[in-house]
C-alpha positions in Angstrom: -3.7 20.2 5.9 -6.4 17.6 4.5 -5.7 14.0 4.4 -7.4 10.8 2.7 -8.7 8.1 4.3 -7.8 4.1 2.9 -8.7 1.0 4.4 -5.8 -1.5 3.4 -6.0 -5.3 4.8 -2.8 -6.7 6.8 -1.6 -8.5 4.1 -0.8 -5.5 2.5 0.2 -3.3 4.6 3.3 -5.9 5.8 4.1 -5.6 2.3 3.7 -2.0 2.2 6.3 -1.5 5.3 8.3 -4.0 4.4 9.3 -1.9 0.8 8.8 1.9 3.3 11.1 0.2 5.9 13.5 3.1 5.3 11.2 5.9 5.0 9.6 7.8 7.9 5.8 6.2 6.1 6.2 3.2 7.5 5.4 4.1 11.0 2.1 5.6 10.1 1.1 2.0 8.4 2.2 0.5 11.8 0.4 2.6 13.9 -2.5 2.1 11.3 -5.6 1.8 13.6 -6.9 -1.7 13.2 -10.8 -2.0 12.0 -13.5 -4.1 11.2 -15.5 -3.5 8.2 -16.7 -5.1 4.9 -20.7 -6.0 5.6 -21.5 -9.4 7.1 -17.9 -10.6 5.6 -16.4 -8.4 8.7 -13.0 -8.6 7.5 -10.0 -6.7 9.4 -8.6 -3.5 7.9 -6.4 -0.9 9.2 -7.2 2.7 8.1 -4.5 5.1 7.4 -4.6 8.8 6.6 -2.5 9.9 4.1 -2.1 13.5 2.4 -1.5 14.1 -1.2 2.7 14.6 -0.5 2.4 11.1 1.6 0.9 9.1 -0.9 2.3 10.4 -3.9 5.7 9.0 -1.9 4.1 5.6 -1.1 3.1 5.5 -4.6 6.5 5.9 -6.2 8.1 3.6 -3.7 5.7 0.4 -4.7 5.9 1.7 -8.5 9.8 1.5 -7.9 9.9 -1.6 -5.9 7.5 -3.1 -8.6 9.9 -2.3 -11.6 12.9 -3.9 -9.3 11.6 -7.0 -8.2 8.0 -7.1 -9.9 8.6 -8.7 -13.2 10.8 -11.2 -15.2 12.7 -11.1 -17.3 10.8 -10.9 -20.4 9.7 -7.3 -18.8 5.8 -9.3 -17.6 4.8 -8.4 -14.1 5.0 -11.7 -12.1 3.2 -12.7 -8.9 4.4 -9.9 -6.8 4.4 -7.5 -9.6 0.7 -8.4 -10.1 -0.2 -8.6 -6.3 2.0 -4.6 -6.4 -0.1 -3.7 -9.2 -3.2 -4.2 -6.9 -1.5 -2.7 -3.9 -0.3 0.8 -6.6 -4.0 0.9 -7.1 -5.8 1.1 -3.8 -3.7 5.1 -3.8 -4.0 5.7 -6.8 -7.6 7.6 -6.8 -8.3 11.5 -7.6 
């Protein structure tokens, strides 16, 4: 099965794990191999390999969470919503 590789910072991995806590996918992110990259700045990233189905499950879960918790009473994104939108963007590649 073909997988896609995603490089995600520690802060976003923690957010994803908390949102996916009731899913088997949470363990995929918990076990993610830590690597160092990004040129001279050497920022910590986790490398996660996911199938297309897993990517869709992550996007669906994050999107559902965004709708429930990432908007204010006027339907506008709050700070969590903007963060979730950014994280969803990591996985929204074709």
